[in-house]
N, CA, C and O atoms as a Tinker XYZ file with bonds, in Angstrom:
   504  protein
     1  N    146.418000   13.543000   16.430000    73     2
     2  CA   145.747000   12.253000   16.521000    64     1     3
     3  C    144.276000   12.471000   16.148000    63     2     4     5
     4  O    143.599000   13.317000   16.732000    81     3
     5  N    143.785000   11.693000   15.163000    73     3     6
     6  CA   142.379000   11.808000   14.785000    64     5     7
     7  C    141.538000   10.801000   15.583000    63     6     8     9
     8  O    142.062000   10.039000   16.396000    81     7
     9  N    140.244000   10.816000   15.335000    73     7    10
    10  CA   139.305000    9.981000   16.091000    64     9    11
    11  C    139.604000    8.484000   15.942000    63    10    12    13
    12  O    139.545000    7.746000   16.926000    81    11
    13  N    139.920000    8.033000   14.737000    73    11    14
    14  CA   140.197000    6.612000   14.512000    64    13    15
    15  C    141.479000    6.180000   15.218000    63    14    16    17
    16  O    141.546000    5.081000   15.771000    81    15
    17  N    142.489000    7.037000   15.201000    73    15    18
    18  CA   143.738000    6.722000   15.908000    64    17    19
    19  C    143.502000    6.657000   17.420000    63    18    20    21
    20  O    144.039000    5.789000   18.107000    81    19
    21  N    142.687000    7.591000   17.924000    73    19    22
    22  CA   142.365000    7.591000   19.352000    64    21    23
    23  C    141.627000    6.306000   19.737000    63    22    24    25
    24  O    141.964000    5.665000   20.732000    81    23
    25  N    140.621000    5.936000   18.944000    73    23    26
    26  CA   139.866000    4.710000   19.215000    64    25    27
    27  C    140.777000    3.489000   19.213000    63    26    28    29
    28  O    140.661000    2.623000   20.080000    81    27
    29  N    141.684000    3.420000   18.241000    73    27    30
    30  CA   142.620000    2.294000   18.167000    64    29    31
    31  C    143.546000    2.283000   19.382000    63    30    32    33
    32  O    143.839000    1.223000   19.935000    81    31
    33  N    143.999000    3.448000   19.789000    73    31    34
    34  CA   144.886000    3.563000   20.955000    64    33    35
    35  C    144.168000    3.131000   22.230000    63    34    36    37
    36  O    144.771000    2.488000   23.090000    81    35
    37  N    142.899000    3.474000   22.362000    73    35    38
    38  CA   142.108000    3.132000   23.545000    64    37    39
    39  C    141.548000    1.708000   23.485000    63    38    40    41
    40  O    140.985000    1.221000   24.465000    81    39
    41  N    141.700000    1.050000   22.353000    73    39    42
    42  CA   141.124000   -0.289000   22.199000    64    41    43
    43  C    139.628000   -0.237000   21.954000    63    42    44    45
    44  O    138.927000   -1.228000   22.158000    81    43
    45  N    139.138000    0.914000   21.517000    73    43    46
    46  CA   137.706000    1.072000   21.251000    64    45    47
    47  C    137.407000    0.667000   19.819000    63    46    48    49
    48  O    138.291000    0.640000   18.963000    81    47
    49  N    136.170000    0.360000   19.584000    73    47    50
    50  CA   135.741000    0.041000   18.231000    64    49    51
    51  C    134.517000    0.882000   17.916000    63    50    52    53
    52  O    133.866000    1.387000   18.831000    81    51
    53  N    134.194000    1.040000   16.644000    73    51    54
    54  CA   133.019000    1.836000   16.289000    64    53    55
    55  C    131.742000    1.232000   16.885000    63    54    56    57
    56  O    131.630000    0.016000   17.037000    81    55
    57  N    130.801000    2.088000   17.215000    73    55    58
    58  CA   129.503000    1.667000   17.733000    64    57    59
    59  C    128.739000    0.985000   16.610000    63    58    60    61
    60  O    128.665000    1.511000   15.499000    81    59
    61  N    128.174000   -0.174000   16.890000    73    59    62
    62  CA   127.485000   -0.969000   15.869000    64    61    63
    63  C    125.998000   -1.087000   16.177000    63    62    64    65
    64  O    125.551000   -0.800000   17.287000    81    63
    65  N    125.247000   -1.513000   15.175000    73    63    66
    66  CA   123.822000   -1.745000   15.348000    64    65    67
    67  C    123.589000   -2.794000   16.434000    63    66    68    69
    68  O    122.637000   -2.683000   17.207000    81    67
    69  N    124.446000   -3.806000   16.497000    73    67    70
    70  CA   124.293000   -4.852000   17.517000    64    69    71
    71  C    124.464000   -4.283000   18.930000    63    70    72    73
    72  O    123.859000   -4.785000   19.877000    81    71
    73  N    125.284000   -3.242000   19.073000    73    71    74
    74  CA   125.437000   -2.583000   20.379000    64    73    75
    75  C    124.123000   -1.937000   20.803000    63    74    76    77
    76  O    123.734000   -2.012000   21.969000    81    75
    77  N    123.448000   -1.309000   19.863000    73    75    78
    78  CA   122.170000   -0.664000   20.170000    64    77    79
    79  C    121.113000   -1.708000   20.518000    63    78    80    81
    80  O    120.315000   -1.507000   21.433000    81    79
    81  N    121.108000   -2.817000   19.791000    73    79    82
    82  CA   120.139000   -3.874000   20.081000    64    81    83
    83  C    120.380000   -4.458000   21.476000    63    82    84    85
    84  O    119.433000   -4.743000   22.210000    81    83
    85  N    121.652000   -4.632000   21.830000    73    83    86
    86  CA   121.974000   -5.147000   23.162000    64    85    87
    87  C    121.550000   -4.138000   24.230000    63    86    88    89
    88  O    120.997000   -4.524000   25.260000    81    87
    89  N    121.802000   -2.866000   23.994000    73    87    90
    90  CA   121.385000   -1.826000   24.939000    64    89    91
    91  C    119.865000   -1.847000   25.114000    63    90    92    93
    92  O    119.369000   -1.743000   26.236000    81    91
    93  N    119.132000   -1.981000   24.017000    73    91    94
    94  CA   117.670000   -2.016000   24.090000    64    93    95
    95  C    117.185000   -3.219000   24.896000    63    94    96    97
    96  O    116.234000   -3.098000   25.668000    81    95
    97  N    117.827000   -4.380000   24.729000    73    95    98
    98  CA   117.450000   -5.576000   25.499000    64    97    99
    99  C    117.690000   -5.352000   26.996000    63    98   100   101
   100  O    116.847000   -5.683000   27.830000    81    99
   101  N    118.842000   -4.792000   27.310000    73    99   102
   102  CA   119.184000   -4.555000   28.715000    64   101   103
   103  C    118.224000   -3.522000   29.317000    63   102   104   105
   104  O    117.783000   -3.678000   30.456000    81   103
   105  N    117.904000   -2.480000   28.568000    73   103   106
   106  CA   116.966000   -1.465000   29.057000    64   105   107
   107  C    115.578000   -2.073000   29.270000    63   106   108   109
   108  O    114.907000   -1.758000   30.253000    81   107
   109  N    115.146000   -2.942000   28.355000    73   107   110
   110  CA   113.845000   -3.604000   28.515000    64   109   111
   111  C    113.852000   -4.512000   29.749000    63   110   112   113
   112  O    112.884000   -4.535000   30.509000    81   111
   113  N    114.933000   -5.252000   29.945000    73   111   114
   114  CA   115.059000   -6.110000   31.119000    64   113   115
   115  C    115.016000   -5.272000   32.390000    63   114   116   117
   116  O    114.316000   -5.625000   33.339000    81   115
   117  N    115.750000   -4.177000   32.421000    73   115   118
   118  CA   115.762000   -3.298000   33.601000    64   117   119
   119  C    114.350000   -2.811000   33.916000    63   118   120   121
   120  O    113.931000   -2.822000   35.073000    81   119
   121  N    113.627000   -2.390000   32.905000    73   119   122
   122  CA   112.256000   -1.909000   33.113000    64   121   123
   123  C    111.340000   -2.968000   33.689000    63   122   124   125
   124  O    110.516000   -2.677000   34.556000    81   123
   125  N    111.478000   -4.190000   33.214000    73   123   126
   126  CA   110.620000   -5.272000   33.707000    64   125   127
   127  C    111.064000   -5.772000   35.074000    63   126   128   129
   128  O    110.225000   -6.087000   35.918000    81   127
   129  N    112.362000   -5.849000   35.302000    73   127   130
   130  CA   112.882000   -6.380000   36.559000    64   129   131
   131  C    112.703000   -5.383000   37.698000    63   130   132   133
   132  O    112.324000   -5.766000   38.805000    81   131
   133  N    112.971000   -4.114000   37.434000    73   131   134
   134  CA   112.911000   -3.105000   38.483000    64   133   135
   135  C    111.560000   -2.416000   38.561000    63   134   136   137
   136  O    111.224000   -1.838000   39.594000    81   135
   137  N    110.779000   -2.468000   37.486000    73   135   138
   138  CA   109.447000   -1.875000   37.504000    64   137   139
   139  C    109.478000   -0.361000   37.644000    63   138   140   141
   140  O    110.504000    0.293000   37.458000    81   139
   141  N    108.313000    0.160000   37.979000    73   139   142
   142  CA   108.173000    1.610000   38.141000    64   141   143
   143  C    107.918000    1.913000   39.610000    63   142   144   145
   144  O    106.850000    1.607000   40.141000    81   143
   145  N    108.871000    2.496000   40.239000    73   143   146
   146  CA   108.673000    2.924000   41.612000    64   145   147
   147  C    109.314000    2.024000   42.645000    63   146   148   149
   148  O    109.649000    0.867000   42.389000    81   147
   149  N    109.469000    2.597000   43.809000    73   147   150
   150  CA   110.147000    1.895000   44.891000    64   149   151
   151  C    109.315000    0.750000   45.469000    63   150   152   153
   152  O    109.878000   -0.197000   46.018000    81   151
   153  N    107.996000    0.819000   45.356000    73   151   154
   154  CA   107.158000   -0.260000   45.896000    64   153   155
   155  C    107.441000   -1.578000   45.182000    63   154   156   157
   156  O    107.545000   -2.627000   45.818000    81   155
   157  N    107.563000   -1.518000   43.859000    73   155   158
   158  CA   107.863000   -2.731000   43.088000    64   157   159
   159  C    109.241000   -3.271000   43.474000    63   158   160   161
   160  O    109.425000   -4.478000   43.633000    81   159
   161  N    110.195000   -2.367000   43.621000    73   159   162
   162  CA   111.545000   -2.799000   43.993000    64   161   163
   163  C    111.543000   -3.424000   45.385000    63   162   164   165
   164  O    112.225000   -4.419000   45.629000    81   163
   165  N    110.783000   -2.842000   46.278000    73   163   166
   166  CA   110.703000   -3.395000   47.629000    64   165   167
   167  C    110.105000   -4.806000   47.589000    63   166   168   169
   168  O    110.587000   -5.701000   48.282000    81   167
   169  N    109.061000   -5.007000   46.783000    73   167   170
   170  CA   108.473000   -6.355000   46.638000    64   169   171
   171  C    109.494000   -7.336000   46.076000    63   170   172   173
   172  O    109.583000   -8.476000   46.532000    81   171
   173  N    110.265000   -6.892000   45.085000    73   171   174
   174  CA   111.286000   -7.756000   44.498000    64   173   175
   175  C    112.334000   -8.153000   45.549000    63   174   176   177
   176  O    112.810000   -9.289000   45.559000    81   175
   177  N    112.683000   -7.222000   46.418000    73   175   178
   178  CA   113.696000   -7.494000   47.437000    64   177   179
   179  C    113.150000   -8.331000   48.594000    63   178   180   181
   180  O    113.901000   -9.067000   49.234000    81   179
   181  N    111.860000   -8.224000   48.863000    73   179   182
   182  CA   111.254000   -9.003000   49.950000    64   181   183
   183  C    110.974000  -10.452000   49.543000    63   182   184   185
   184  O    110.908000  -11.335000   50.397000    81   183
   185  N    110.813000  -10.691000   48.259000    73   183   186
   186  CA   110.494000  -12.036000   47.768000    64   185   187
   187  C    111.704000  -12.965000   47.953000    63   186   188   189
   188  O    112.843000  -12.503000   48.008000    81   187
   189  N    111.443000  -14.298000   48.050000    73   187   190
   190  CA   112.555000  -15.254000   48.152000    64   189   191
   191  C    113.535000  -15.116000   46.988000    63   190   192   193
   192  O    114.736000  -15.329000   47.151000    81   191
   193  N    113.018000  -14.759000   45.818000    73   191   194
   194  CA   113.834000  -14.425000   44.643000    64   193   195
   195  C    113.018000  -13.455000   43.807000    63   194   196   197
   196  O    111.788000  -13.479000   43.854000    81   195
   197  N    113.682000  -12.606000   43.045000    73   195   198
   198  CA   112.937000  -11.649000   42.220000    64   197   199
   199  C    112.085000  -12.367000   41.170000    63   198   200   201
   200  O    112.418000  -13.462000   40.718000    81   199
   201  N    110.990000  -11.727000   40.799000    73   199   202
   202  CA   110.184000  -12.238000   39.692000    64   201   203
   203  C    111.014000  -12.086000   38.423000    63   202   204   205
   204  O    111.492000  -10.996000   38.105000    81   203
   205  N    111.178000  -13.186000   37.708000    73   203   206
   206  CA   112.051000  -13.213000   36.531000    64   205   207
   207  C    111.214000  -12.976000   35.273000    63   206   208   209
   208  O    110.351000  -13.792000   34.950000    81   207
   209  N    111.455000  -11.878000   34.561000    73   207   210
   210  CA   110.701000  -11.636000   33.329000    64   209   211
   211  C    111.100000  -12.638000   32.239000    63   210   212   213
   212  O    112.268000  -13.002000   32.108000    81   211
   213  N    110.122000  -13.066000   31.477000    73   211   214
   214  CA   110.362000  -14.036000   30.398000    64   213   215
   215  C    111.020000  -13.360000   29.203000    63   214   216   217
   216  O    110.885000  -12.154000   28.996000    81   215
   217  N    111.732000  -14.161000   28.426000    73   215   218
   218  CA   112.288000  -13.695000   27.168000    64   217   219
   219  C    113.698000  -13.143000   27.240000    63   218   220   221
   220  O    114.199000  -12.582000   26.265000    81   219
   221  N    114.345000  -13.298000   28.397000    73   219   222
   222  CA   115.698000  -12.778000   28.559000    64   221   223
   223  C    116.635000  -13.909000   28.939000    63   222   224   225
   224  O    116.253000  -14.843000   29.644000    81   223
   225  N    117.874000  -13.810000   28.460000    73   223   226
   226  CA   118.873000  -14.839000   28.734000    64   225   227
   227  C    119.674000  -14.468000   29.981000    63   226   228   229
   228  O    119.631000  -13.333000   30.456000    81   227
   229  N    120.398000  -15.445000   30.491000    73   227   230
   230  CA   121.289000  -15.198000   31.620000    64   229   231
   231  C    122.326000  -14.136000   31.239000    63   230   232   233
   232  O    122.715000  -13.318000   32.072000    81   231
   233  N    122.768000  -14.151000   29.991000    73   231   234
   234  CA   123.711000  -13.122000   29.529000    64   233   235
   235  C    123.111000  -11.720000   29.610000    63   234   236   237
   236  O    123.816000  -10.763000   29.931000    81   235
   237  N    121.811000  -11.593000   29.322000    73   235   238
   238  CA   121.146000  -10.293000   29.455000    64   237   239
   239  C    121.209000   -9.814000   30.909000    63   238   240   241
   240  O    121.481000   -8.644000   31.177000    81   239
   241  N    120.953000  -10.735000   31.836000    73   239   242
   242  CA   121.014000  -10.387000   33.257000    64   241   243
   243  C    122.436000   -9.989000   33.652000    63   242   244   245
   244  O    122.632000   -9.042000   34.414000    81   243
   245  N    123.411000  -10.706000   33.138000    73   243   246
   246  CA   124.810000  -10.379000   33.460000    64   245   247
   247  C    125.212000   -9.019000   32.878000    63   246   248   249
   248  O    125.939000   -8.263000   33.522000    81   247
   249  N    124.750000   -8.709000   31.681000    73   247   250
   250  CA   125.023000   -7.392000   31.094000    64   249   251
   251  C    124.402000   -6.289000   31.949000    63   250   252   253
   252  O    125.021000   -5.251000   32.183000    81   251
   253  N    123.185000   -6.522000   32.408000    73   251   254
   254  CA   122.520000   -5.545000   33.269000    64   253   255
   255  C    123.272000   -5.401000   34.593000    63   254   256   257
   256  O    123.399000   -4.296000   35.121000    81   255
   257  N    123.766000   -6.507000   35.122000    73   255   258
   258  CA   124.535000   -6.448000   36.366000    64   257   259
   259  C    125.811000   -5.620000   36.176000    63   258   260   261
   260  O    126.154000   -4.801000   37.029000    81   259
   261  N    126.506000   -5.833000   35.068000    73   259   262
   262  CA   127.728000   -5.058000   34.800000    64   261   263
   263  C    127.429000   -3.562000   34.714000    63   262   264   265
   264  O    128.177000   -2.741000   35.247000    81   263
   265  N    126.338000   -3.215000   34.043000    73   263   266
   266  CA   125.982000   -1.801000   33.919000    64   265   267
   267  C    125.567000   -1.217000   35.268000    63   266   268   269
   268  O    125.895000   -0.072000   35.579000    81   267
   269  N    124.848000   -2.001000   36.063000    73   267   270
   270  CA   124.436000   -1.545000   37.397000    64   269   271
   271  C    125.647000   -1.339000   38.288000    63   270   272   273
   272  O    125.723000   -0.369000   39.042000    81   271
   273  N    126.590000   -2.261000   38.192000    73   271   274
   274  CA   127.804000   -2.165000   38.995000    64   273   275
   275  C    128.619000   -0.931000   38.582000    63   274   276   277
   276  O    129.168000   -0.232000   39.434000    81   275
   277  N    128.693000   -0.671000   37.287000    73   275   278
   278  CA   129.423000    0.504000   36.800000    64   277   279
   279  C    128.787000    1.786000   37.337000    63   278   280   281
   280  O    129.495000    2.723000   37.709000    81   279
   281  N    127.463000    1.828000   37.378000    73   279   282
   282  CA   126.775000    2.998000   37.923000    64   281   283
   283  C    127.088000    3.166000   39.407000    63   282   284   285
   284  O    127.360000    4.275000   39.865000    81   283
   285  N    127.049000    2.066000   40.156000    73   283   286
   286  CA   127.363000    2.142000   41.588000    64   285   287
   287  C    128.775000    2.663000   41.817000    63   286   288   289
   288  O    128.985000    3.532000   42.663000    81   287
   289  N    129.740000    2.142000   41.075000    73   287   290
   290  CA   131.128000    2.575000   41.226000    64   289   291
   291  C    131.252000    4.062000   40.881000    63   290   292   293
   292  O    131.925000    4.811000   41.589000    81   291
   293  N    130.609000    4.483000   39.805000    73   291   294
   294  CA   130.671000    5.892000   39.403000    64   293   295
   295  C    130.060000    6.794000   40.475000    63   294   296   297
   296  O    130.595000    7.864000   40.765000    81   295
   297  N    128.948000    6.366000   41.061000    73   295   298
   298  CA   128.305000    7.170000   42.092000    64   297   299
   299  C    129.113000    7.207000   43.383000    63   298   300   301
   300  O    129.071000    8.198000   44.112000    81   299
   301  N    129.853000    6.131000   43.674000    73   299   302
   302  CA   130.712000    6.131000   44.858000    64   301   303
   303  C    131.873000    7.116000   44.665000    63   302   304   305
   304  O    132.280000    7.800000   45.605000    81   303
   305  N    132.391000    7.176000   43.453000    73   303   306
   306  CA   133.513000    8.074000   43.164000    64   305   307
   307  C    133.076000    9.530000   43.157000    63   306   308   309
   308  O    133.783000   10.408000   43.652000    81   307
   309  N    131.898000    9.775000   42.587000    73   307   310
   310  CA   131.398000   11.144000   42.502000    64   309   311
   311  C    129.889000   11.122000   42.708000    63   310   312   313
   312  O    129.132000   10.918000   41.759000    81   311
   313  N    129.453000   11.332000   43.946000    73   311   314
   314  CA   128.006000   11.348000   44.223000    64   313   315
   315  C    127.312000   12.434000   43.404000    63   314   316   317
   316  O    127.925000   13.438000   43.042000    81   315
   317  N    126.015000   12.219000   43.114000    73   315   318
   318  CA   125.288000   13.206000   42.313000    64   317   319
   319  C    125.271000   14.572000   42.987000    63   318   320   321
   320  O    124.966000   14.683000   44.175000    81   319
   321  N    125.595000   15.591000   42.237000    73   319   322
   322  CA   125.576000   16.953000   42.754000    64   321   323
   323  C    124.277000   17.648000   42.419000    63   322   324   325
   324  O    123.330000   17.028000   41.936000    81   323
   325  N    124.242000   18.919000   42.676000    73   323   326
   326  CA   123.019000   19.694000   42.442000    64   325   327
   327  C    122.578000   19.678000   40.991000    63   326   328   329
   328  O    121.389000   19.816000   40.704000    81   327
   329  N    123.532000   19.507000   40.058000    73   327   330
   330  CA   123.187000   19.518000   38.640000    64   329   331
   331  C    122.287000   18.346000   38.245000    63   330   332   333
   332  O    121.687000   18.365000   37.171000    81   331
   333  N    122.189000   17.328000   39.102000    73   331   334
   334  CA   121.355000   16.165000   38.799000    64   333   335
   335  C    119.877000   16.452000   39.031000    63   334   336   337
   336  O    119.031000   15.686000   38.570000    81   335
   337  N    119.547000   17.516000   39.721000    73   335   338
   338  CA   118.156000   17.914000   39.938000    64   337   339
   339  C    117.340000   16.827000   40.634000    63   338   340   341
   340  O    117.762000   16.265000   41.644000    81   339
   341  N    116.152000   16.539000   40.067000    73   339   342
   342  CA   115.243000   15.575000   40.703000    64   341   343
   343  C    115.801000   14.157000   40.670000    63   342   344   345
   344  O    115.429000   13.335000   41.508000    81   343
   345  N    116.683000   13.851000   39.725000    73   343   346
   346  CA   117.296000   12.528000   39.680000    64   345   347
   347  C    118.140000   12.292000   40.930000    63   346   348   349
   348  O    118.271000   11.159000   41.393000    81   347
   349  N    118.705000   13.359000   41.470000    73   347   350
   350  CA   119.487000   13.263000   42.707000    64   349   351
   351  C    118.617000   12.737000   43.843000    63   350   352   353
   352  O    119.060000   11.909000   44.638000    81   351
   353  N    117.381000   13.218000   43.917000    73   351   354
   354  CA   116.461000   12.752000   44.957000    64   353   355
   355  C    116.202000   11.258000   44.803000    63   354   356   357
   356  O    116.209000   10.518000   45.787000    81   355
   357  N    115.975000   10.816000   43.572000    73   355   358
   358  CA   115.729000    9.395000   43.308000    64   357   359
   359  C    116.927000    8.552000   43.717000    63   358   360   361
   360  O    116.758000    7.489000   44.313000    81   359
   361  N    118.122000    9.006000   43.411000    73   359   362
   362  CA   119.336000    8.258000   43.726000    64   361   363
   363  C    119.515000    8.098000   45.233000    63   362   364   365
   364  O    120.064000    7.095000   45.688000    81   363
   365  N    119.053000    9.081000   46.012000    73   363   366
   366  CA   119.236000    9.050000   47.460000    64   365   367
   367  C    118.055000    8.443000   48.206000    63   366   368   369
   368  O    118.119000    8.268000   49.423000    81   367
   369  N    116.979000    8.121000   47.496000    73   367   370
   370  CA   115.810000    7.515000   48.125000    64   369   371
   371  C    116.206000    6.193000   48.754000    63   370   372   373
   372  O    116.892000    5.383000   48.129000    81   371
   373  N    115.780000    5.972000   49.981000    73   371   374
   374  CA   116.082000    4.715000   50.679000    64   373   375
   375  C    114.905000    3.760000   50.520000    63   374   376   377
   376  O    113.746000    4.145000   50.673000    81   375
   377  N    115.227000    2.516000   50.213000    73   375   378
   378  CA   114.233000    1.452000   50.112000    64   377   379
   379  C    114.482000    0.528000   51.288000    63   378   380   381
   380  O    115.505000   -0.154000   51.355000    81   379
   381  N    113.544000    0.513000   52.205000    73   379   382
   382  CA   113.689000   -0.271000   53.430000    64   381   383
   383  C    113.176000   -1.684000   53.187000    63   382   384   385
   384  O    112.054000   -1.878000   52.717000    81   383
   385  N    114.010000   -2.669000   53.513000    73   383   386
   386  CA   113.655000   -4.080000   53.358000    64   385   387
   387  C    114.099000   -4.776000   54.638000    63   386   388   389
   388  O    115.274000   -5.102000   54.806000    81   387
   389  N    113.150000   -4.999000   55.535000    73   387   390
   390  CA   113.510000   -5.555000   56.830000    64   389   391
   391  C    114.443000   -4.598000   57.548000    63   390   392   393
   392  O    114.125000   -3.421000   57.716000    81   391
   393  N    115.584000   -5.097000   57.966000    73   391   394
   394  CA   116.554000   -4.262000   58.675000    64   393   395
   395  C    117.556000   -3.613000   57.721000    63   394   396   397
   396  O    118.432000   -2.869000   58.163000    81   395
   397  N    117.441000   -3.884000   56.420000    73   395   398
   398  CA   118.368000   -3.314000   55.437000    64   397   399
   399  C    117.745000   -2.109000   54.740000    63   398   400   401
   400  O    116.536000   -2.063000   54.511000    81   399
   401  N    118.582000   -1.147000   54.409000    73   399   402
   402  CA   118.147000    0.003000   53.621000    64   401   403
   403  C    119.055000    0.102000   52.396000    63   402   404   405
   404  O    120.280000    0.048000   52.507000    81   403
   405  N    118.440000    0.246000   51.248000    73   403   406
   406  CA   119.167000    0.346000   49.983000    64   405   407
   407  C    118.876000    1.699000   49.350000    63   406   408   409
   408  O    117.749000    2.189000   49.425000    81   407
   409  N    119.883000    2.306000   48.727000    73   407   410
   410  CA   119.600000    3.434000   47.849000    64   409   411
   411  C    118.998000    2.837000   46.579000    63   410   412   413
   412  O    119.047000    1.623000   46.378000    81   411
   413  N    118.441000    3.675000   45.737000    73   411   414
   414  CA   117.838000    3.178000   44.503000    64   413   415
   415  C    118.840000    2.391000   43.652000    63   414   416   417
   416  O    118.522000    1.285000   43.214000    81   415
   417  N    120.053000    2.935000   43.404000    73   415   418
   418  CA   121.022000    2.158000   42.604000    64   417   419
   419  C    121.462000    0.869000   43.298000    63   418   420   421
   420  O    121.684000   -0.142000   42.631000    81   419
   421  N    121.590000    0.889000   44.617000    73   419   422
   422  CA   121.955000   -0.333000   45.345000    64   421   423
   423  C    120.857000   -1.383000   45.221000    63   422   424   425
   424  O    121.142000   -2.569000   45.056000    81   423
   425  N    119.600000   -0.945000   45.301000    73   423   426
   426  CA   118.477000   -1.873000   45.159000    64   425   427
   427  C    118.455000   -2.479000   43.758000    63   426   428   429
   428  O    118.213000   -3.677000   43.604000    81   427
   429  N    118.704000   -1.666000   42.748000    73   427   430
   430  CA   118.753000   -2.172000   41.367000    64   429   431
   431  C    119.806000   -3.274000   41.252000    63   430   432   433
   432  O    119.542000   -4.348000   40.711000    81   431
   433  N    120.990000   -2.993000   41.763000    73   431   434
   434  CA   122.072000   -3.972000   41.682000    64   433   435
   435  C    121.709000   -5.241000   42.453000    63   434   436   437
   436  O    121.923000   -6.348000   41.958000    81   435
   437  N    121.170000   -5.091000   43.640000    73   435   438
   438  CA   120.848000   -6.253000   44.471000    64   437   439
   439  C    119.773000   -7.128000   43.827000    63   438   440   441
   440  O    119.844000   -8.354000   43.909000    81   439
   441  N    118.797000   -6.518000   43.200000    73   439   442
   442  CA   117.735000   -7.297000   42.540000    64   441   443
   443  C    118.310000   -8.110000   41.388000    63   442   444   445
   444  O    117.998000   -9.294000   41.257000    81   443
   445  N    119.132000   -7.508000   40.564000    73   443   446
   446  CA   119.698000   -8.255000   39.434000    64   445   447
   447  C    120.665000   -9.327000   39.940000    63   446   448   449
   448  O    120.739000  -10.409000   39.358000    81   447
   449  N    121.402000   -9.044000   41.009000    73   447   450
   450  CA   122.318000  -10.037000   41.574000    64   449   451
   451  C    121.536000  -11.254000   42.076000    63   450   452   453
   452  O    121.930000  -12.393000   41.828000    81   451
   453  N    120.435000  -11.013000   42.777000    73   451   454
   454  CA   119.603000  -12.106000   43.288000    64   453   455
   455  C    118.943000  -12.888000   42.154000    63   454   456   457
   456  O    118.790000  -14.107000   42.241000    81   455
   457  N    118.558000  -12.193000   41.104000    73   455   458
   458  CA   117.961000  -12.868000   39.947000    64   457   459
   459  C    118.977000  -13.809000   39.295000    63   458   460   461
   460  O    118.641000  -14.936000   38.932000    81   459
   461  N    120.208000  -13.347000   39.150000    73   459   462
   462  CA   121.258000  -14.182000   38.565000    64   461   463
   463  C    121.521000  -15.391000   39.459000    63   462   464   465
   464  O    121.646000  -16.509000   38.960000    81   463
   465  N    121.607000  -15.183000   40.767000    73   463   466
   466  CA   121.803000  -16.312000   41.694000    64   465   467
   467  C    120.704000  -17.349000   41.514000    63   466   468   469
   468  O    120.979000  -18.547000   41.446000    81   467
   469  N    119.456000  -16.887000   41.437000    73   467   470
   470  CA   118.315000  -17.795000   41.271000    64   469   471
   471  C    118.418000  -18.552000   39.948000    63   470   472   473
   472  O    118.225000  -19.768000   39.913000    81   471
   473  N    118.715000  -17.852000   38.876000    73   471   474
   474  CA   118.816000  -18.489000   37.563000    64   473   475
   475  C    119.967000  -19.494000   37.518000    63   474   476   477
   476  O    119.830000  -20.569000   36.934000    81   475
   477  N    121.087000  -19.152000   38.125000    73   475   478
   478  CA   122.221000  -20.064000   38.127000    64   477   479
   479  C    121.941000  -21.304000   38.982000    63   478   480   481
   480  O    122.367000  -22.402000   38.622000    81   479
   481  N    121.242000  -21.151000   40.093000    73   479   482
   482  CA   120.873000  -22.324000   40.911000    64   481   483
   483  C    119.967000  -23.250000   40.135000    63   482   484   485
   484  O    120.121000  -24.470000   40.192000    81   483
   485  N    119.011000  -22.671000   39.399000    73   483   486
   486  CA   118.106000  -23.485000   38.575000    64   485   487
   487  C    118.836000  -24.195000   37.463000    63   486   488   489
   488  O    118.509000  -25.334000   37.129000    81   487
   489  N    119.810000  -23.542000   36.893000    73   487   490
   490  CA   120.599000  -24.141000   35.816000    64   489   491
   491  C    121.463000  -25.273000   36.351000    63   490   492   493
   492  O    121.610000  -26.299000   35.687000    81   491
   493  N    122.042000  -25.105000   37.549000    73   491   494
   494  CA   122.931000  -26.116000   38.128000    64   493   495
   495  C    122.183000  -27.316000   38.691000    63   494   496   497
   496  O    122.772000  -28.380000   38.876000    81   495
   497  N    120.888000  -27.157000   38.966000    73   495   498
   498  CA   120.150000  -28.276000   39.537000    64   497   499
   499  C    119.589000  -29.208000   38.473000    63   498   500   501
   500  O    118.991000  -30.234000   38.797000    81   499
   501  N    119.776000  -28.860000   37.218000    73   499   502
   502  CA   119.260000  -29.700000   36.121000    64   501   503
   503  C    120.209000  -30.819000   35.788000    63   502   504
   504  O    119.933000  -31.617000   34.893000    81   503
């Protein structure tokens, strides 16, 4: 079985330029929504709703949510081991928000989930 046969069997398709552009949009959204450091994430979680960066669609937020959810599921199945080095420390960092504590990946997911809820409420009230 060659690579093309394997891709067809798995239902995969070749990676396209549009895939890279979508990845870049999602990465840019993640950077703006989650910021740099746990302090920004804590502010986002303490606010009534996260600060919504301009220039992104609801679909961008949903794509980011899917990727965040996939990371959470992967980490639940196989927590980061020693090979993750300093990234392991970041993954296990707790972000305290009132009586709740989030790991870094949990906080990422929760912020994007709250942003989507806020955007959908605004869309439905029009």
